[in-house]
Backbone as a ProteinNet text record, in pm:
[ID]
protein_1_A
[PRIMARY]
MMQENINKVEWKSPSKVPPYESQFFVAVKYPNGLGTYDLIPWDGKKWVLGYTAEVVGWVTMTDFMASIKAGWPEWDECNLSVAE
[TERTIARY]
71.6	146.6	279.9	368.2	487	567.3	590.3	627.3	755.8	764.2	876.1	958.8	1150.2	1215.2	1314.7	1246.3	1331	1253.3	1250.3	1210.4	1240.4	1204.5	1292.4	1385	1534.1	1667.2	1602.5	1654.7	1655.8	1810.5	1795.5	1951.4	1945.6	2102.8	2156.7	2237.3	2216.9	2281.1	2468	2531.2	2675.8	2711.1	2627.2	2678.9	2625.9	2586.6	2618	2665.3	2774.1	2871.1	2812	2865.3	2844.8	2873.9	2788.7	2799.3	2923.8	2981.9	3072	3180.1	3313.5	3368.4	3350.2	3340.6	3290	3280.1	3183.6	3146.6	3036.8	2959	2810.5	2835	2699.3	2626.8	2613.2	2701	2683	2643.6	2589.4	2577.9	2688.4	2750	2851.3	2858.5	2834.2	2859.9	2986.2	3001.8	3182.4	3166.7	3269.6	3314.9	3252.5	3227.8	3155	2943.4	2940.9	2785.8	2729.4	2789.5	2751.5	2750.3	2661.4	2679.7	2642.5	2655.2	2696.8	2666	2630.6	2649.1	2754.5	2797	2926.5	2951.5	2993.8	3024.3	3197.1	3165.8	3262.4	3307.9	3445	3484.5	3446.3	3423.7	3412.8	3513.7	3622.8	3753.5	3733.9	3588.9	3605.9	3594.1	3709	3683.1	3609.6	3702.6	3657.7	3623.4	3558.5	3542.6	3640.1	3669.6	3818.2	3786.6	3745.3	3789.8	3897.3	3889.5	4017.7	3991.7	3897.4	3869.8	3840.5	3781.7	3763.8	3603.8	3555.9	3414.3	3358.9	3231.6	3148.3	3068.2	3048.4	2956.2	2831	2756	2619.2	2453.9	2486.3	2462.3	2518.3	2399.1	2524.3	2405.2	2411.3	2301.1	2399.2	2369.5	2413	2374.2	2446.9	2438.6	2311.2	2324.8	2197.2	2038.6	2082.8	1923.3	1922.1	2028.9	2010.7	1968.5	2051.7	1943.8	1823.6	1794.8	1656.2	1551.2	1643.5	1501.1	1527	1595.9	1572.5	1538.7	1504.5	1466.9	1543.4	1687.4	1790.2	1782.7	1693.6	1668.5	1814.6	1864.3	1987.1	1988.9	2109.5	2104.4	2041.9	1986.4	1882.8	1941.2	2024.1	2138.7	2246.1	2216.8	2339.8	2274.5	2358.7	2309.6	2341.9	2375.4	2374.4	2223.9	2097.5	2023.7	1966.6	2017.2	1995.1	1876.3	1790.6	1676	1679.9	1638.9	1674.1	1538.5	1565	1390.8	1352.4	1214.1	1139.6	1040.4
6670	6806.5	6738.1	6802.1	6759.5	6886.3	6801.5	6891.4	6949.7	7085.9	7175.5	7139.1	7143.1	7091.7	7193.2	7341.4	7403.3	7553.9	7623.3	7705.7	7846.7	7945.5	8073	8078.4	8109.3	8134.6	8272.1	8284.2	8417.6	8460.4	8552.4	8588.2	8702.7	8702.6	8807.6	8941	9006.5	9135.4	9123.5	9150.4	9161.2	9248.4	9379.4	9422.9	9353.3	9302	9218	9084.4	9065.1	9019.3	8887.5	8812.6	8648.1	8634.8	8511.3	8510.8	8441.6	8360.9	8247.5	8214.9	8231	8143.5	7984	7984.8	7863.8	7912.1	7805.6	7838.2	7839.5	7957.6	8011.5	7964.1	7956.2	7953.7	8110.4	8135.1	8297	8295.8	8406.8	8470.2	8538.4	8522.8	8621.5	8639.4	8784.2	8902.9	8922.3	8870.4	8894.9	9035.7	9083	9220.9	9239.8	9111.5	9140.3	9170.3	9177.4	9156	9022.4	8897.9	8804.2	8774.5	8653.3	8595.2	8454.6	8407.5	8230.8	8263.1	8090	8070.5	7990.1	8000.7	7916.9	7909.9	7790.5	7768	7850	7913.9	8008.3	8068.9	8032.1	8034.3	8188.2	8211.5	8334.2	8326.8	8423.6	8372.3	8464.7	8552.6	8645	8788.7	8788.1	8905.2	8982.9	8873.7	8848.5	8694.2	8776.6	8626.7	8566	8479.9	8411.5	8355.7	8427.9	8406.7	8383	8298.4	8282.5	8302	8435	8471.1	8622.4	8701.5	8858.3	8821.5	8855.9	8859.1	8934.3	9008.4	9038.2	8955.2	8939.6	8872.3	8949.9	8953.5	8992.4	8948.3	8843.8	8800.5	8676.7	8603.2	8505.2	8466.4	8336.9	8258.1	8123.1	8115.3	7940.8	7872	7762.4	7627	7571.7	7560.7	7513.6	7574.5	7695.4	7734.6	7752.3	7759.1	7659.3	7551.3	7437.2	7307.6	7291.5	7372.3	7381.6	7450.4	7523.5	7505.8	7441.9	7341.3	7234.4	7124.4	7012.9	6901.9	6784.5	6755.5	6740.9	6552.9	6525.5	6339	6325.8	6154.7	6113.5	6023.1	5952.2	5878	5711.5	5681.8	5554.8	5439.6	5424.3	5305.2	5306.4	5446.9	5456.7	5372.8	5276.4	5175.4	5228.3	5348	5382.6	5452.9	5503.1	5529.6	5602	5687.9	5873.7	5843	5898.5	5973.3	6138	6159.9	6333.3	6414.4	6510.9	6577.4	6609.5	6641.6	6637.9	6782
15545.6	15568.9	15629.7	15584.8	15612.4	15758	15871.1	15979.5	16004.7	16020.9	15989.5	16075.6	16060.7	16137.4	16195	16162.1	16222.3	16272.5	16389.3	16430.2	16407.7	16406.8	16405.6	16529.5	16457.4	16617.6	16598.2	16726.5	16802	16818.6	16737.3	16700.4	16814.4	16843	16971.6	16877.2	16887.5	16811.2	16823.8	16748.3	16757.3	16878.9	16920.3	17016.4	17169.9	17210.8	17299.7	17281.8	17430.4	17422.8	17487.3	17429.6	17461.2	17602.7	17688.1	17852.7	17863.8	17778.9	17825.3	17695.8	17741.3	17635	17587.3	17435.1	17367	17218.7	17172.4	17014.2	17020.2	16873.1	16861.3	16742.6	16710	16572.7	16551.1	16445	16385.9	16269.6	16200.8	16076.9	16068.7	15904.4	15861.4	15779.3	15763.6	15621.3	15594.6	15507.4	15412.1	15327.7	15347.4	15242.5	15156.5	15037.2	14933.5	14940	15082.3	15098.5	15113.1	15068.2	15083.5	15230.9	15282.6	15395.4	15403.6	15507.8	15570	15716.6	15741.8	15899.3	15949.3	16048.1	16098.4	16214.4	16292.2	16437.5	16451.8	16511.5	16548.3	16711.6	16732.9	16890.8	16924.7	17045.6	17110.3	17237	17267.4	17374.8	17450.6	17523.1	17604.2	17581.4	17480.6	17422.8	17301.8	17203.2	17024.3	17000	16883.3	16757.8	16705.7	16706.8	16645.6	16495.7	16419.3	16278.1	16160	16101	16051.5	15876.8	15875.5	15778.8	15773.7	15685.7	15683.6	15665.9	15790.6	15784.1	15940.1	15922.9	16000.5	16093.8	16211.7	16280.5	16298.7	16239.3	16239.5	16306.1	16384.5	16521.7	16560	16631.1	16720.5	16770	16833.7	16906.8	16953.4	17101.2	17216.1	17085.7	17124.7	17062.3	17096.3	17223.8	17317.4	17259.7	17228	17205.7	17017.5	16958.8	16872.6	16805.6	16896	16918.6	16934.7	17043.3	17074.4	16926.6	16844.6	16726.6	16636.1	16630.8	16540.7	16597.1	16486.2	16575.2	16486.9	16504.2	16434.2	16471.4	16569.9	16621.2	16626.5	16599.5	16632.5	16480.4	16485.2	16345.3	16393.1	16350.8	16405.1	16409.5	16360.1	16350.3	16425.3	16568.6	16652.5	16765.7	16819.1	16914.1	17044.2	17039.4	17198.6	17229	17126.6	17174.3	17288.2	17250.2	17316.5	17332.5	17414.6	17423	17387.6	17266.8	17196.5	17210.1	17279.9	17301.8	17197.3	17170.2	17101.1	17103.9
[MASK]
++++++++++++++++++++++++++++++++++++++++++++++++++++++++++++++++++++++++++++++++++++

């Protein structure tokens, strides 16, 4: 049986203000109703989008990375120990 590499992301409501300025993993919805995921900066007051869309959920990058098992490129000589 294949092991899944992602757990459910615990999305934060767009009405909740992010705790600090940074980039966040977000779910965005376009005016036509379609949606996608993106990495978007929060400047402390607003989302800095380079296009017309609405942020409908967000999560810190730390929380997002904790929900996936991305591993590390095996050919990289750094041999970082990545938590599983």
